[in-house]
C-alpha positions in Angstrom: 5.4 -23.1 -12.3 4.4 -20.5 -9.6 3.4 -23.3 -7.2 6.7 -24.9 -7.7 8.5 -21.4 -7.0 6.6 -20.7 -4.0 7.1 -24.0 -2.3 11.1 -23.3 -3.0 10.8 -19.9 -1.6 8.6 -20.7 1.4 11.6 -22.8 2.5 13.4 -20.0 3.1 13.0 -17.4 5.8 10.5 -14.7 4.9 12.5 -11.7 4.2 15.3 -13.8 2.5 12.5 -15.3 0.1 11.1 -11.8 -0.6 14.6 -10.7 -1.6 14.9 -13.7 -4.0 11.8 -13.2 -5.4 12.0 -9.7 -6.4 15.6 -10.4 -8.0 13.7 -12.9 -10.0 11.4 -10.5 -11.4 14.2 -8.2 -11.9 15.8 -10.8 -14.2 12.6 -11.6 -16.0 12.3 -7.8 -16.8 15.9 -7.7 -18.3 15.1 -10.8 -20.2 12.0 -9.1 -21.6 9.8 -11.9 -20.3 6.8 -12.2 -18.1 7.1 -14.1 -14.9 5.3 -17.5 -15.5 3.6 -15.6 -18.9 1.0 -13.2 -17.4 -0.3 -10.4 -19.1 -1.4 -6.8 -18.0 -5.4 -6.8 -18.3 -6.3 -3.6 -20.2 -9.0 -1.8 -18.2 -7.9 1.8 -18.2 -9.9 4.5 -15.8 -8.7 8.0 -14.9 -9.1 8.6 -11.3 -7.5 11.7 -9.3 -6.4 12.8 -12.8 -4.0 9.9 -13.1 -4.6 7.0 -15.8 -4.5 3.7 -14.4 -4.1 0.8 -17.0 -6.2 -1.4 -14.8 -7.5 -1.3 -11.1 -5.2 -3.8 -9.6 -1.8 -2.4 -7.9 0.9 -3.4 -5.5 0.7 -2.0 -2.1 3.3 -0.3 -0.3 5.8 -2.2 1.6 7.1 -4.6 -1.2 9.4 -2.5 -3.0 10.0 0.2 -0.1 13.2 1.6 -1.8 12.0 1.6 -5.5 14.8 -1.0 -6.4 12.7 -3.3 -8.3 10.1 -1.4 -10.4 10.9 -2.8 -13.8 10.4 -6.4 -12.4 7.3 -5.8 -10.9 6.0 -4.0 -13.8 6.2 -7.2 -15.7 3.8 -8.6 -13.3 0.4 -7.5 -14.6 -0.1 -4.6 -12.1 -1.8 -1.4 -13.1 0.1 0.7 -10.7 2.9 0.2 -8.2 3.0 1.9 -4.8 6.5 2.5 -3.2 7.6 3.0 0.3 6.9 3.5 3.0 10.1 5.9 3.1 11.3 8.2 5.8 13.2 11.4 5.4 16.2 9.6 7.0 17.4 6.1 6.5 16.6 3.5 9.1 17.0 0.0 9.8 13.8 -1.3 11.1 13.0 -3.2 13.8 15.6 -6.5 14.6 14.9 -9.5 12.7 13.2 -11.8 12.8 10.5 -9.7 11.9 8.1 -11.3 9.4 6.2 -14.6 9.8 4.0 -16.6 7.8 0.8 -18.3 9.1 0.4 -20.6 6.0 -2.7 -22.2 7.2 -4.4 -18.8 7.4 -2.9 -17.4 4.0 -1.5 -14.6 6.4 1.7 -12.7 7.4 2.7 -10.8 10.6 5.3 -8.1 9.9 6.9 -5.6 12.4 9.5 -4.4 9.8 9.3 -0.8 11.2 9.5 1.3 8.0 12.9 -0.1 7.0 14.3 2.0 4.3 17.2 3.8 2.5 15.6 7.2 2.9 13.5 9.5 0.5 16.4 10.7 -1.1 17.7 7.5 -2.3 14.3 6.6 -3.4 14.2 9.8 -5.9 17.8 8.6 -7.2 16.1 5.2 -8.0 13.2 6.8 -9.7 15.4 8.9 -11.7 16.7 5.6 -13.4 13.3 4.0 -13.7 11.8 3.5 -17.0 8.0 2.4 -16.7 4.7 3.4 -18.0 3.0 2.6 -14.7 1.8 5.1 -12.3 3.8 5.2 -9.4 2.3 6.1 -5.9 4.9 6.9 -2.9 4.0 6.2 0.4 5.5 8.3 3.1 6.1 8.1 6.8 8.1 9.4 9.9 11.5 8.2 11.4 11.0 6.0 14.6 13.2 8.4 16.5 11.2 11.6 15.4 8.9 12.5 18.5 5.2 12.8 17.5 5.1 16.3 18.2 7.6 16.7 15.5 6.1 14.4 13.0 5.0 17.2 10.7 8.5 18.0 9.9 9.1 14.6 8.7 6.1 14.1 6.6 6.6 17.7 5.0 10.4 17.0 4.1 9.3 13.5 2.6 6.7 15.2 0.6 8.7 17.8 -0.8 11.6 15.1 -1.6 9.0 12.8 -3.6 6.4 15.2 -5.2 8.3 15.7 -8.3 8.4 11.9 -9.1 4.9 10.7 -7.7 1.8 10.1 -9.6 0.3 10.2 -6.0 1.4 10.4 -2.4 -0.2 8.5 0.4 0.4 9.6 4.1 0.9 6.5 6.1 -0.6 7.3 9.7 -1.8 3.6 10.3 1.4 1.3 10.4 1.4 -0.5 14.0 4.9 -0.8 13.9 6.3 2.6 14.6 5.3 3.6 18.3 2.4 5.9 18.6 2.1 6.6 15.0 -1.6 5.5 15.0 -2.4 8.8 17.3 -2.0 10.7 14.4 -4.9 9.4 12.4 -7.5 10.4 15.2 -10.0 12.7 14.3 -8.8 15.3 16.7 -5.1 15.0 15.5 -5.3 14.4 11.8 -6.5 17.7 10.4 -3.5 19.6 12.0 -1.1 17.2 10.1 -2.8 16.9 6.7 -3.6 20.6 6.4 -0.2 21.9 6.1 0.8 18.8 3.8 -2.1 20.0 1.4 -1.0 23.4 1.4 2.7 22.1 0.8 1.4 20.1 -2.2 -0.7 23.1 -3.4 2.4 25.2 -3.5 4.2 22.7 -5.7 1.2 22.5 -7.8 1.3 26.2 -8.2 4.9 26.4 -9.2 5.0 23.3 -11.3 1.5 23.4 -12.8 1.4 19.7 -12.1 -1.1 18.3 -9.3 -0.3 15.4 -7.4 -3.1 13.8 -5.4 -2.7 13.4 -1.6 -4.1 10.3 0.2 -4.0 8.9 3.6 -3.7 5.5 4.6 -6.0 4.4 7.7 -5.9 1.3 10.0 -8.6 -1.2 10.3 -8.7 -1.3 14.1 -10.8 2.0 15.0 -14.2 1.4 16.0 -17.2 3.1 13.9 -16.9 6.4 16.0 -13.2 6.7 15.5 -13.4 6.4 11.9 -16.2 8.4 11.2 -14.5 11.0 13.1 -11.3 10.8 11.3 -12.9 10.3 7.9 -14.9 13.5 8.4 -11.9 15.5 9.5 -10.0 14.3 6.4 -13.1 15.3 4.3 -12.9 18.8 5.8 -9.2 19.1 4.8 -10.2 18.1 1.2 -8.1 14.9 0.9 -7.9 13.6 -2.4 -8.5 9.9 -1.4 -8.2 7.1 1.1 -6.5 4.2 1.4 -8.1 1.3 3.4 -6.7 -0.4 5.2 -3.2 -1.1 6.7 -2.3 -4.4 8.8 -4.3 -5.3 11.9 -3.3 -5.7 15.6 -6.2 -7.9 16.1 -5.4 -11.7 16.5 -8.8 -13.0 16.6 -9.0 -14.8 13.3 -5.7 -16.4 14.1 -6.2 -17.7 17.6 -4.2 -21.0 18.3 -1.6 -20.4 15.5 1.9 -20.9 16.8 2.9 -17.3 15.5 -0.5 -15.6 16.6 1.4 -13.7 19.5 4.1 -12.4 17.4 4.0 -8.5 17.6 3.3 -6.6 14.3 0.5 -5.9 11.8 -1.5 -9.1 10.5 -2.5 -9.1 6.9 -3.7 -11.6 4.2 -7.0 -13.7 4.5 -8.0 -12.8 8.2 -7.9 -8.9 7.2 -10.3 -9.4 4.4 -13.7 -8.8 5.9 -12.6 -5.8 8.3 -10.7 -4.2 5.6 -14.0 -4.5 3.2 -16.2 -3.3 5.9 -14.1 -0.1 6.4 -14.2 0.6 2.8 -18.0 0.4 2.9 -18.2 2.5 5.8 -15.8 5.3 4.3 -18.0 5.1 1.0 -21.2 5.6 3.4 -19.5 8.6 4.9 -17.9 10.3 2.1 -20.5 9.7 -0.7 -19.7 8.6 -4.3 -16.9 10.8 -5.4 -14.0 10.2 -3.2 -11.4 8.0 -4.4 -10.8 4.7 -2.4 -8.1 2.3 -2.7 -9.1 -0.9 -1.2 -6.5 -3.3 0.1 -6.5 -6.1 2.8 -6.9 -9.5 2.5 -7.4 -10.1 -1.3 -6.7 -13.5 -2.1 -9.1 -14.4 -5.0 -10.6 -12.5 -8.0 -13.9 -12.5 -6.2 -12.3 -10.9 -2.8 -11.0 -8.0 -5.4 -14.4 -7.5 -6.7 -16.1 -7.5 -3.3 -13.7 -4.6 -2.4 -14.8 -2.8 -5.5 -18.6 -3.4 -4.7 -18.0 -2.1 -1.4 -17.2 1.2 -2.9 -13.3 0.9 -3.8 -12.4 2.4 -7.0 -8.9 0.3 -7.1 -7.4 -2.2 -5.1 -4.0 -3.3 -4.1 -2.4 -6.6 -3.5 0.8 -7.5 -1.1 0.3 -10.9 0.9 -2.1 -12.1 -1.9 0.6 -11.7 -4.3 3.0 -13.5 -2.2 0.6 -16.5 -1.6 -0.9 -16.7 -5.2 1.4 -15.0 -7.5 1.1 -12.8 -10.6 -1.9 -14.8 -11.7 -4.0 -13.4 -9.1 -3.2 -10.0 -10.4 -4.5 -10.8 -13.9 -7.4 -12.7 -12.6 -8.4 -9.9 -10.2 -8.1 -7.2 -12.9 -10.1 -9.4 -15.3 -12.8 -10.1 -13.0 -13.0 -6.0 -12.1 -13.6 -5.3 -15.8 -15.9 -7.9 -16.4 -18.1 -6.4 -13.4 -17.6 -2.7 -14.6 -18.7 -3.6 -18.1 -21.6 -5.7 -17.5 
């Protein structure tokens, strides 16, 4: 059934198909049936003080404004990450801004943090009814200069902390000019330390600690990655997400869409994202929580991320190409490996 649905959806422009698919999930939630009859794999684990029903989550970007939580919860995920949200609403980049590279099982997007703002997300979270952990991914507005980026991140963090099970600081989208400069080893500490302090103030007041993570790009070389990870470890970061999309096009040369600006996701990103997970694990030791994301198109890909050092994984492009069964198969494969 999913293959039939995908054929129909892939006849639509990508953003239109995205909206139609999410509305379809919402309808299945209202009808109290799972999409194409998946079931959630039971493989609970507690990480960062949060209990995850299984290790497979939804990556940020699919439900930026928290409008489809009920529908996505029917698909078998163990957690959902919402956003990226910014302090003020913004439309993102002009359309078209999402492109399919079907033969590569890939997407290129240059969405540009299109969202209705952190306050709107909170209003949707007030109405949400789910038992899944919810992560919230935060960014800065495009018009905010880099030297004022901390103000945007502090504003977003303060807005979403009461509603988040964890928060991810997105410094790695290639679609906001200059944003990746903030993840360099020399700059990242000056941004993250005040955010950690803001989180700690919330903890002291509310007696609830919300983990703070940073999402990194796959395009740093080893030296740059090492410096950034070391700086984040010195800040006492609670975890890392690896990775965001890539600007590298070497794996899709010759594709008619290869020269589109934006971040490439899907199968071509798999090996690099896994290598970044492995290097972070080597640098951080055994205890730092890592969410592995990038190019998971099969259950074996999910297991590979876990074996490289990830504690949890996330899907986005793989979900678009392979549907809810990929969630179930990945969660089951991870459970089997962990319980051998």
